[in-house]
DRENTORKOL-3810 file (N, C-alpha, C; in nm, 4 decimals):
REM DRENTORKOL-3810
@n.u->0.0842; n.v->-0.1181; n.w->0.0000; ca.u->0.0000; ca.v->0.0000; ca.w->0.0000; c.u->0.0889; c.v->0.1247; c.w->0.0000
@n.u->0.0593; n.v->0.2193; n.w->-0.0869; ca.u->0.1341; ca.v->0.3449; ca.w->-0.0887; c.u->0.0830; c.v->0.4351; c.w->0.0224
@n.u->0.1770; n.v->0.4973; n.w->0.0889; ca.u->0.1409; ca.v->0.5871; ca.w->0.1979; c.u->0.2004; c.v->0.7245; c.w->0.1712
@n.u->0.1315; n.v->0.8244; n.w->0.2166; ca.u->0.1790; ca.v->0.9615; ca.w->0.2091; c.u->0.2711; c.v->0.9856; c.w->0.3289
@n.u->0.3688; n.v->1.0721; n.w->0.3116; ca.u->0.4590; ca.v->1.1017; ca.w->0.4235; c.u->0.3833; c.v->1.1559; c.w->0.5430
@n.u->0.2701; n.v->1.2206; n.w->0.5186; ca.u->0.1949; ca.v->1.2843; ca.w->0.6260; c.u->0.1015; c.v->1.1870; c.w->0.6979
@n.u->0.0850; n.v->1.0666; n.w->0.6438; ca.u->0.0014; ca.v->0.9671; ca.w->0.7095; c.u->0.0670; c.v->0.9253; c.w->0.8402
@n.u->-0.0144; n.v->0.8988; n.w->0.9427; ca.u->0.0472; ca.v->0.8524; ca.w->1.0677; c.u->0.1105; c.v->0.7153; c.w->1.0468
@n.u->0.2192; n.v->0.6883; n.w->1.1157; ca.u->0.2875; ca.v->0.5599; ca.w->1.0971; c.u->0.2039; c.v->0.4446; c.w->1.1521
@n.u->0.2248; n.v->0.3269; n.w->1.0959; ca.u->0.1620; ca.v->0.2073; ca.w->1.1498; c.u->0.2201; c.v->0.1814; c.w->1.2880
@n.u->0.1414; n.v->0.1224; n.w->1.3777; ca.u->0.1944; ca.v->0.0977; ca.w->1.5132; c.u->0.3215; c.v->0.0136; c.w->1.5147
@n.u->0.3371; n.v->-0.0811; n.w->1.4226; ca.u->0.4554; ca.v->-0.1661; ca.w->1.4214; c.u->0.5687; c.v->-0.1121; c.w->1.3359
@n.u->0.5501; n.v->0.0037; n.w->1.2752; ca.u->0.6499; ca.v->0.0590; ca.w->1.1832; c.u->0.7667; c.v->0.1201; c.w->1.2598
@n.u->0.8879; n.v->0.0998; n.w->1.2079; ca.u->1.0084; ca.v->0.1569; ca.w->1.2665; c.u->1.0134; c.v->0.3054; c.w->1.2331
@n.u->1.0089; n.v->0.3896; n.w->1.3344; ca.u->1.0065; ca.v->0.5352; ca.w->1.3120; c.u->1.1451; c.v->0.5957; c.w->1.2980
@n.u->1.2484; n.v->0.5212; n.w->1.3314; ca.u->1.3838; ca.v->0.5749; ca.w->1.3260; c.u->1.4470; c.v->0.5600; c.w->1.1882
@n.u->1.3715; n.v->0.5143; n.w->1.0900; ca.u->1.4242; ca.v->0.4924; ca.w->0.9559; c.u->1.4290; c.v->0.6261; c.w->0.8806
@n.u->1.5483; n.v->0.6787; n.w->0.8628; ca.u->1.5638; ca.v->0.8051; ca.w->0.7913; c.u->1.5788; c.v->0.7766; c.w->0.6423
@n.u->1.5288; n.v->0.8697; n.w->0.5596; ca.u->1.5423; ca.v->0.8491; ca.w->0.4159; c.u->1.6837; c.v->0.8854; c.w->0.3715
@n.u->1.7307; n.v->0.8177; n.w->0.2709; ca.u->1.8642; ca.v->0.8437; ca.w->0.2177; c.u->1.8575; c.v->0.9678; c.w->0.1291
@n.u->1.9722; n.v->1.0295; n.w->0.1002; ca.u->1.9707; ca.v->1.1444; ca.w->0.0094; c.u->1.9089; c.v->1.1106; c.w->-0.1271
@n.u->1.9341; n.v->0.9902; n.w->-0.1768; ca.u->1.8765; ca.v->0.9482; ca.w->-0.3048; c.u->1.7237; c.v->0.9386; c.w->-0.2942
@n.u->1.6746; n.v->0.8809; n.w->-0.1845; ca.u->1.5294; ca.v->0.8705; ca.w->-0.1645; c.u->1.4664; c.v->1.0097; c.w->-0.1534
@n.u->1.5360; n.v->1.1006; n.w->-0.0856; ca.u->1.4843; ca.v->1.2367; ca.w->-0.0714; c.u->1.4761; c.v->1.3068; c.w->-0.2068
@n.u->1.5808; n.v->1.2927; n.w->-0.2900; ca.u->1.5797; ca.v->1.3533; ca.w->-0.4235; c.u->1.4656; c.v->1.2971; c.w->-0.5069
@n.u->1.4473; n.v->1.1654; n.w->-0.5013; ca.u->1.3405; ca.v->1.1009; ca.w->-0.5773; c.u->1.2031; c.v->1.1475; c.w->-0.5283
@n.u->1.1866; n.v->1.1573; n.w->-0.3953; ca.u->1.0593; ca.v->1.2042; ca.w->-0.3401; c.u->1.0313; c.v->1.3483; c.w->-0.3831
@n.u->1.1320; n.v->1.4340; n.w->-0.3761; ca.u->1.1152; ca.v->1.5746; ca.w->-0.4150; c.u->1.0834; c.v->1.5865; c.w->-0.5637
@n.u->1.1507; n.v->1.5048; n.w->-0.6479; ca.u->1.1233; ca.v->1.5072; ca.w->-0.7911; c.u->0.9797; c.v->1.4635; c.w->-0.8182
@n.u->0.9365; n.v->1.3589; n.w->-0.7491; ca.u->0.8003; ca.v->1.3084; ca.w->-0.7666; c.u->0.6981; c.v->1.4141; c.w->-0.7228
@n.u->0.7215; n.v->1.4802; n.w->-0.6094; ca.u->0.6317; ca.v->1.5849; ca.w->-0.5622; c.u->0.6259; c.v->1.7007; c.w->-0.6625
@n.u->0.7420; n.v->1.7372; n.w->-0.7150; ca.u->0.7476; ca.v->1.8456; ca.w->-0.8125; c.u->0.6709; c.v->1.8092; c.w->-0.9395
@n.u->0.6889; n.v->1.6851; n.w->-0.9850; ca.u->0.6143; ca.v->1.6395; ca.w->-1.1032; c.u->0.4643; c.v->1.6424; c.w->-1.0773
@n.u->0.4236; n.v->1.6010; n.w->-0.9574; ca.u->0.2806; ca.v->1.6034; ca.w->-0.9231; c.u->0.2274; c.v->1.7462; c.w->-0.9209
@n.u->0.3055; n.v->1.8395; n.w->-0.8668; ca.u->0.2626; ca.v->1.9795; ca.w->-0.8646; c.u->0.2497; c.v->2.0351; c.w->-1.0063
@n.u->0.3478; n.v->2.0035; n.w->-1.0899; ca.u->0.3434; ca.v->2.0503; ca.w->-1.2291; c.u->0.2206; c.v->1.9953; c.w->-1.3015
@n.u->0.1931; n.v->1.8678; n.w->-1.2818; ca.u->0.0775; ca.v->1.8065; ca.w->-1.3476; c.u->-0.0528; c.v->1.8689; c.w->-1.2965
@n.u->-0.0620; n.v->1.8915; n.w->-1.1662; ca.u->-0.1826; ca.v->1.9525; ca.w->-1.1100; c.u->-0.2030; c.v->2.0931; c.w->-1.1661
@n.u->-0.0950; n.v->2.1677; n.w->-1.1800; ca.u->-0.1049; ca.v->2.3021; ca.w->-1.2355; c.u->-0.1518; c.v->2.2981; c.w->-1.3801
@n.u->-0.0952; n.v->2.2064; n.w->-1.4586; ca.u->-0.1359; ca.v->2.1931; ca.w->-1.5988; c.u->-0.2828; c.v->2.1551; c.w->-1.6105
@n.u->-0.3329; n.v->2.0746; n.w->-1.5180; ca.u->-0.4720; ca.v->2.0300; ca.w->-1.5222; c.u->-0.5702; c.v->2.1437; c.w->-1.4917
@n.u->-0.5224; n.v->2.2502; n.w->-1.4290; ca.u->-0.6127; ca.v->2.3606; ca.w->-1.3948; c.u->-0.6348; c.v->2.4558; c.w->-1.5117
@n.u->-0.5517; n.v->2.4490; n.w->-1.6146; ca.u->-0.5660; ca.v->2.5400; ca.w->-1.7277; c.u->-0.6610; c.v->2.4823; c.w->-1.8292
@n.u->-0.7416; n.v->2.5591; n.w->-1.8957; ca.u->-0.7505; ca.v->2.7048; ca.w->-1.8874; c.u->-0.8476; c.v->2.7530; c.w->-1.7809
@n.u->-0.8990; n.v->2.6635; n.w->-1.6984; ca.u->-0.9989; ca.v->2.7030; ca.w->-1.5993; c.u->-0.9476; c.v->2.8091; c.w->-1.5030
@n.u->-0.8180; n.v->2.8126; n.w->-1.4764; ca.u->-0.7666; ca.v->2.9099; ca.w->-1.3822; c.u->-0.7476; c.v->3.0474; c.w->-1.4459
@n.u->-0.7535; n.v->3.0548; n.w->-1.5780; ca.u->-0.7403; ca.v->3.1847; ca.w->-1.6435; c.u->-0.8716; c.v->3.2603; c.w->-1.6305
@n.u->-0.8662; n.v->3.3811; n.w->-1.5770; ca.u->-0.9911; ca.v->3.4564; ca.w->-1.5638; c.u->-1.0462; c.v->3.4959; c.w->-1.7006
@n.u->-1.1755; n.v->3.5059; n.w->-1.7078; ca.u->-1.2407; ca.v->3.5501; ca.w->-1.8305; c.u->-1.2118; c.v->3.6978; c.w->-1.8481
@n.u->-1.1790; n.v->3.7369; n.w->-1.9659; ca.u->-1.1489; ca.v->3.8766; ca.w->-1.9921; c.u->-1.2753; c.v->3.9602; c.w->-1.9823
@n.u->-1.2727; n.v->4.0681; n.w->-1.9030; ca.u->-1.3908; ca.v->4.1530; ca.w->-1.8905; c.u->-1.4019; c.v->4.2550; c.w->-2.0046
@n.u->-1.3138; n.v->4.2450; n.w->-2.1036; ca.u->-1.3106; ca.v->4.3417; ca.w->-2.2116; c.u->-1.4393; c.v->4.3358; c.w->-2.2939
@n.u->-1.5005; n.v->4.4508; n.w->-2.3090; ca.u->-1.6183; ca.v->4.4630; ca.w->-2.3940; c.u->-1.5851; c.v->4.5723; c.w->-2.4961
@n.u->-1.5872; n.v->4.5398; n.w->-2.6230; ca.u->-1.5520; ca.v->4.6425; ca.w->-2.7208; c.u->-1.6501; c.v->4.7599; c.w->-2.7195
@n.u->-1.5951; n.v->4.8781; n.w->-2.7317; ca.u->-1.6800; ca.v->4.9973; ca.w->-2.7339; c.u->-1.7477; c.v->5.0090; c.w->-2.8703
@n.u->-1.8638; n.v->5.0717; n.w->-2.8683; ca.u->-1.9355; ca.v->5.0949; ca.w->-2.9939; c.u->-1.8608; c.v->5.2012; c.w->-3.0720
@n.u->-1.8595; n.v->5.1861; n.w->-3.2009; ca.u->-1.7914; ca.v->5.2848; ca.w->-3.2848; c.u->-1.8769; c.v->5.4107; c.w->-3.2907
@n.u->-1.8124; n.v->5.5275; n.w->-3.2820; ca.u->-1.8880; ca.v->5.6536; ca.w->-3.2878; c.u->-1.9489; c.v->5.6715; c.w->-3.4278
@n.u->-2.0654; n.v->5.7257; n.w->-3.4317; ca.u->-2.1335; ca.v->5.7482; ca.w->-3.5606; c.u->-2.1119; c.v->5.8872; c.w->-3.6129
END
């Protein structure tokens, strides 16, 4: 089962297990990729609608 870092540890889980520098780099890269993908998924919905209304031409 995949767990989030923020999930509470299982009662039998070893809490003294520190991540290696390689694991940290991989985790950070994965988080960054997830953020990038989430940002891409919000477009174009996150772009505000332009309030521009063209003026009538003078007669």
